[in-house]
C-alpha positions, 0 to 999 in steps of 0.5 A, a space after each residue: 599057594 596059600 591065600 594071604 588071609 588064610 596064612 594070616 589066620 594060621 599065624 594068628 592061631 599059632 601065636 595065640 597057641 604059643 601064648 596059651 601054652 606058655 602062660 602057666 610057666 610064665 605066670 608061675 615064674 612071675 609070681 615066684 619072682 615077685 615073692 622072691 623080690 619082695 623077700 629080698 627087698 625086706 631082708 636086703 639080701 642081694 644074692 643072684 642065685 636066690 632070685 633064679 633058683 626058685 623060679 627055675 624050680 617052680 617052672 620045672 614043676 609047672 612043666 612037669 604038671 602041665 606038660 601033657 596038656 601043653 603037648 596035647 594042645 600043640 599036637 591037636 593044632 598040628 593035626 588040624 593044620 596037616 588035615 587042612 593042608 590039602 584044602 589050603 594049597 590049591 
């Protein structure tokens, strides 16, 4: 059985990794959404597709650009977890 302190540490590391890996796409979506919202407010165009299409395109580009780094980070965490698993389970 894994000690509760070790389990809490692993859960904390997993959540931090999820935040770290998702940050580029979330920040890009936030910036584009803000720019589109400002443009929409100044032109008074209230089209829903105008808000979603640019965000989806930018997030897809960010995922293409940073996808390798993201998968490397997750694979590294998984490799470390599987390597440490025999010492964690007594």
